[in-house]
ZAMARGU-4260 file (C-alpha; in steps of 0.2 Angstrom, whole numbers, plus 5000, padded with zeros to 4 digits):
<rodrens>
0) 5064/5050/5034 | 5052/5037/5028 | 5067/5028/5020 | 5080/5032/5035 | 5067/5025/5048
5) 5066/5010/5038 | 5048/5014/5034 | 5042/5015/5051 | 5038/5034/5048 | 5024/5036/5037
10) 5024/5047/5022 | 5011/5059/5028 | 5020/5060/5045 | 5038/5063/5037 | 5029/5076/5025
15) 5021/5085/5042 | 5039/5084/5050 | 5047/5092/5034 | 5035/5105/5034 | 5038/5110/5051
20) 5058/5108/5050 | 5058/5118/5034 | 5047/5131/5042 | 5060/5132/5057 | 5075/5133/5046
25) 5066/5147/5036 | 5063/5156/5051 | 5080/5154/5058 | 5087/5161/5041 | 5074/5176/5042
30) 5064/5171/5029 | 5048/5167/5041 | 5042/5177/5055 | 5043/5168/5072 | 5024/5172/5072
35) 5020/5163/5056 | 5031/5148/5061 | 5020/5146/5078 | 5005/5146/5067 | 5011/5131/5057
40) 5015/5122/5073 | 4998/5127/5079 | 4989/5119/5064 | 4997/5104/5067 | 4994/5103/5085
45) 4976/5108/5082 | 4973/5094/5070 | 4981/5083/5082 | 4994/5076/5071 | 5005/5063/5079
50) 5023/5067/5075 | 5031/5056/5089 | 5042/5041/5083 | 5051/5032/5097 | 5064/5027/5085
55) 5082/5034/5083 | 5090/5044/5068 | 5109/5052/5069 | 5113/5067/5059 | 5125/5056/5049
60) 5112/5043/5045 | 5099/5057/5039 | 5112/5065/5028 | 5117/5049/5020 | 5099/5046/5015
65) 5095/5064/5008 | 5111/5063/4997 | 5103/5048/4987 | 5087/5054/4988 | 5078/5057/4973
70) 5074/5076/4974 | 5094/5078/4977 | 5099/5068/4963 | 5088/5078/4950 | 5096/5095/4953
</rodrens>
């Protein structure tokens, strides 16, 4: 997210967004209870973590950056 946004999204915000996205996917796959997903989201809300960003990222842009990410290359 950081690189795809041309570093307009900070590392901390990207990590938080990633945590929520991964939790959502885990919930959709039946690996995380919906109540646990909601609790994760509530924690970010309670801590007033600002996850907003006014830019735009397309799925194709995200995928292209994910393909060259160092974590993807390490596998």
